[in-house]
N, C-alpha and C positions, 0 to 999 in steps of 0.2 A: 312555675305558675302553679297555684293551688287549685283543687277541684274537688267537687263533691257530687256523689251521684248515688242511686239506690242500686244495690246488687241484687240480682234476681234470687240468688241462693248463696249461702255462705258454707264452705265445707269445713269439717271439724279439724281438717288437717292444717288449716291457717285461718286465723282471725284478723291478719294484717291488712289493713286497707290497701296498702301498696300492691297486694297480690290480686286485686280485682280492678280490672280495666273495662270501662264502658263498651269500647269496641269489641274486645274479645268476648264480653258477656253477650253481644249481639251475634257474634259468630257462633257461639255455643247454641244460640236459639234460632238457628236459621230453619226456615221451612223444610219439611221432610223431602220435598220435591228436589232439593239440592243436597249435595254431598260435602261432608267435611269429615277429615280424619285427624285423629290425634297424632301429634308430631312423632311421638314414639313408634307409630306404625310406618312412618316413612323411612326409617333407618333401622339397622340391625344393632348398632352400638351407640350409646349415648353417655359421654362423659365416663368411660371406663376408668380412667385415672385422674379425673378432674379433682383438684384440690389435694392431690397426693403429695406427701412429704418425700422429697427427692434427696438423694445423697449427692452432693455436688462436689467433685474432686477435679479442680482445674488441671488443664494440660494445654499444650501448644498445638497448633495446626501443623502438619494435617493429621495428627493423632486425635483419637476420641471422636466425639459427636458434638454437634452444634445444638445447643438448647435454646429455643426461641421463647421469649416471653410474649405476652400479647402485643405490646408495643412493637417488638421485632416483627411478628407475624403480619402486622398491617403496614409495615414499611415498604417503600418501593424497592429497597435493596435490603433485604432481611440479613442482619448480622448479629448472631447470638453469641452466647458465652460457651467457650469450648470447655468440655467435661469429658471424664471417663465413663462411658456408657456401660462398660464391662463390670462396674462395681454395683449396678442397679439390676436386680433380679427380674424386674418387669420392663426392661429398656424397650423390648419390641412393641409393648403396648403404647408407648410414648411416640414411636416413630410415625411421622406424618406421611400419609399416602396421598398421591395425586387424586384430587377430587373429594378429599375430606372437607367438611364444613367446619370452619373454626369460629367460635363465638368468644367475644372477649369477656371472661367470667369474672372479673373482679374490678372495682372502681366505684365511682360516684355516678349518680344519675343526674344528666344534664344535657342541654342541647348539643354540646361540643364534646361530650366525654365518650370514651370507647366502650363502656360497659354495655353489653347486650348487642353490639354490632357484630356483623358476620363477614367473613371473607372466605374464599374457596382456594384449597391449596393447588397451586399450579407447579411447574418445575422449579421455581425459585424456592419452594418450601418443602417439596417432596424429599424424604429421606432424612430430614432433620427432626429433632425431638420437640415435642410440645411441653411447655412448662405447665405447673399446676393451676396457672390462672387462665388457661385456655380450655374451653368446653369443646370437645371434639365429638362431631357427629359423623358416624362412619356406616358403611353398609351400602351406600349408594354406588353408582358407576357412572362416570362421565358420559356413558352412552345411554343412561336412563333418563328419559325426558322428564318424568314425574320428579326424580331426585333433584335435577337442576331446576325445576320450577319451584321446589321447596327452597332452594337457595335464594332465587329471586324474591320470594315472599319474605324470607328473613332479612333481605337488604331493604325492604320498603319500610316506610315510616310506620305502618301498622305492625309489621313484623318485629321491628325494634322495640316498640312499645309492648308487644306481647311478650317478648323475652325479658324485658325489664320488669313485667308483672310477677316474674318468677323470683324476684330478688328476696334475700333475707339479710339481716345485719344492719348496722348503722354507720360505724366508722368507715369500713371498706365493704359495702355490700357484695355479696356473692349470689349465685343462683341455685335454686333447689332443683335437682334433676327430676324429681317426681312431679313437680309442677310443670316444668319444661315438657316432659313426656305427654302430659295431658293437654298441651295447648292445641286448639283446634285449628287446623290448616285448611283452607278452602281448595277444593278440587275443580279446576278449570276443564272446559271442553279439550278435546284432544288436539284441535287445531291451534288453540291459544297456548296450550302446554308445549307443543311443538315449537311454536314461534319464540317463546321464552327461552327454552332449552337450546335452541340453535343460536341465539344471541349470547347466551352464558358461555357455550362452547367457543364461539368466536372471541369472546373476551379472554378466555384461558389461552387460547392459541396465540393471541397477540401479546399477552403478557409474557409468555415464553419467548416470542420474537423480540420483545423489548430487552429482556434479560440477555439473550444470546448475542445480539448485536452490540450491547453496551460491553459485554465481556470481550467481544472480538476487537472493538476499538481499543481497549486497554491492553489486549494481547499484542497488538502492533507495537505498542510503546515498551511493553515489558521485554520484547523481543530485541530491542535495541542494546547494542554492547555496553554503552554507558549505564543503562538502567540495570542490566544484569550485575555489573561491577558494584553499583551503588546498593543493590539489594544485599549482596554478599557482605558488603561493608557495614550494613546496618541491621542484619537480621538477629544478631545477638541480643537477648534481653539482659537487663542488669544495669548496674552503675556504669557510666561512661565517662571518659575524659578525652580530650583532643587538644592538639596543638594548633592554634590559630594564628596565622600570620597576616590576615586581612584587617580591614577597618573594624573598629568596634563601636558602633553606633549605640549599644548597650553594654552593660557589664555584667549582664545575667548569662550564666553559664549554659542555661536550658537553651538559649537561642542559637548556640554553636555546636553544642555536643549531644543534644537529644536525638538527632538522626544519625549518630555515629559519624563516619567519615564520608557519609553519602553527599552532604551539602558541598564540602570541599571538592569532592571527586567530580560531581556534575558541574561545578563552576568552572572546572578545568576542561571538562569535555564539551561544554556547550557555549556558545558565544553570546546567546541572548539571555535576557532576563524577562520575568513575567511582565514588567512594566512596558516592555516593547510591544506586547500584544494588546495593550490597551489603548483606547482613544486618547488622543492628545489632550482634549478637554473633558473634564468630568469623567475620566475613565474609571475611577474608583470613588465610591461614596458610601458613607455610613449614615444612616438616618438617626434623628434625634428622638428623644422621648415625647410622648403625647398622651393626653387623656383619653381613656377608653370609656365610652357611655354606650351602654347597650342599646340596640335598636332592633327592629323586627322588619324583615323584607316586606315590601320592596324598598323600604327607607333604608339609609345607610350603605355601608360597603362591607365586604368580607375581609376580616383580618386574618392572616396566616401566621401562625407561630412557627417555631423551628420544627416541632413535631409535625405540624400540617404540611409543610412544604415537602418533607421527606415521607410522607404517606402515600400509598398508591392512590387512595380516595381521600383527599383532604377534608378534614372536620373543621371548617373555618368558623370564626366567631363573627357575629353581625354587630357592628358599631356604628355609631353616628360618624359621618364624614369628618375627619380632622382637617385643621388648616394645612398640615403638611402631607395631605394625601398624595399630591402630585410627586412629592420627593420620594415616597415609598411605595407608589403604584407599581403593579407587575407590568413590565414591557417584554414582549416576546423575545426581543433581540438581546436582552440582558442575561447575565448570569449571577446567581445568588450564592453566597458563601456565608455558612453558619459561622459566626465570628465570636460567639461566647458559649461557654460550657466547660464541662470537665474534659480531662485528656485521657481518661481511661478507655479500654477496649469497648467498643459498642456505642460510645457516645457520638454526638453529632458535631462536635467542634471540628471545623475544617471541612465539612461535607459540602459539595457543590451541586447545584441544580440549574438547569436551564429554565429561563422564563417561558419558553415554549411548553413546557411540561406543566405548567401552573395555571390555575383558572383565570380567565380574562376578567379585568375589572377589579380584582382583588388587590390587597396591599399586604406587604410584609410587615413583621415587627421591626423595631429597631435593633434586634440581635443579629441583622444580616448586613453584610457588605455587598454593595451592588457593583458589578463589574460590567463595563461597557467596552467591548473589545473592537479592534480593527476588523475590517471586512475579512471574513474566512478564517478568523482566529478562535471563535467561540467554541467550536466543536473540539479542536485540538486542546484547548485550555481545560474544558470540562472533563475530557478523557484523562488527561495528565493529572489533574487534581483528584480524580477518582482512584487512581492506582495507589497501592501501598506506600511507594515511595513519595508520590506527590502529596498524600495525606500526611505523612510524617514530616515533610518539609513545611507544609502549612502550619502544622502544630508547633513546629520550632519557632514560629513568630509569637508565641503566646507570652502574655505578661500577667501578673497578678497571681493570687493564691486561691482564694475562696471560689470565685467564678472567674477563671481566666478570660481576658479578652485578646484581641489580635492587633498587633502592631502593623499598620498598613505600610509604613516605610519599608519594614523588613520583608513583607510579603511581596512588594513590588521588585525586591532585589533578589528573590528566589530565581534559580536557573530554569530556563525554558527550553523544552526539547528542540532540538535542531534536526528536523526530518528532511529527508529528500522528498521530491515531488510525489513518488509512487506511494510511499508510506503515508504521506500526508493525505492523499487522496483516499487511501484505504480507511484511515481513521475518519475522515469527513464522511464517507459513505455509510459507514457502520453507524455512526451517531445519528445520521439522518433517518436511517431505517429503524433505529430504536425509538426515536421521537415519533415516527409514523405508527409504530407498533403500540407504544403506549396510548396514543391518541384514540387509535381504532378500538382498543381494549375499553377505554372509558366510555366512548359512544355507544358500543354494544351493551355494556352493563347498565348504562343509564337508560337506554331504550328498553331493555328488559324489565327494569324497575318501573318505568313509566306505564308499560302495558298492564302490569299487575295493579298499579296505584289508580289508573285512569280507566281501565277496562274491566278488570276482574273484581276488584273489591267494591266498587260502587253497586254493582249488581247484587253482591251479597250483603251490603249494608243497607240497601234500599228499604 
């Protein structure tokens, strides 16, 4: 949407209209009875290695370091590129510390784009490396109320607009650190600051809880003897071949050899298949294509792309309600599987997510397969599909070249874990705890942002 306004003053450092935002102009002109501090004074380091050119020498886990792009940093399960950190002289400057504020520092400016948005580093991100498209704000402490209040402000709609007003460039805008450091940040009273900080700490703690219990559920599966044997049979990278004596519903070698000997081994070890875990009627569905007509809330519905579904905080697009909305609407009992995309490391093809972790009332794009499971099977299935072996088996169902899709018949024939009651209960309990942790983290962060947007900023902008 276009806008025009009169700036109070124009600096010689920039004459671009995009660098002047009416709300930020008002913050700069607040009455002297109130206090506002430039963002640079809230932190000790701002973008030390932002936009740095990195030497990327790939390696395999567990060697090297994990390099996170801005898309990886905002994902619910960050999975970056594995590189050798020892060949970069400033590798320690790239290493993310718990409590760092990470800003998406490259991309387009729009209602559903990532550019200018903030996330705070929890245990899922700590220790990994920040790529050049991430602006890292450092120097605060998770015990510092003012620093956590700053993060809440940057997550608010005004904070995002403020950061975006520091953009430069046209094709792929980036941000100017000098303009970012001068952004005015309102200072709230101590009681409000403490309320916001307490909520952000709660969100950090519950994100760690989400990740820990999700890993615990997968660990139960990975400890099964059959899974250990399958991993050993498929861990080697490179060209593969196999002798296949079963049915051949396709003649594509990828569907049988891409997972090494894991597929044949698990079929011998486990009696069931994935199809057994699905509901008898409409257990698996794939939505069709539909027209996307932009809308503005409260009209229309939220549309979640593959990127959105696998983000910790989805950035949905608002569209007019299509005729096939009910076919694609998110149901908490369902499981959603990314069924289109590339097959390289770090891509989303084959990733699974529970409907309980997605916004209510939203709908997903046609790039998802919806799974309706029998009672008590959703948690086991999502845990299995999230393991390295489960993901490789799902990817073995791919067809096509440019943008591979998923063969639903092959997916339903994949082997399904055969666990005893004790192991099944452990998986179920861990997944339930991870869902509760993620929901609690979202509630806490949403409330912190609400306080800033509804209680702090209106006083400053009055």
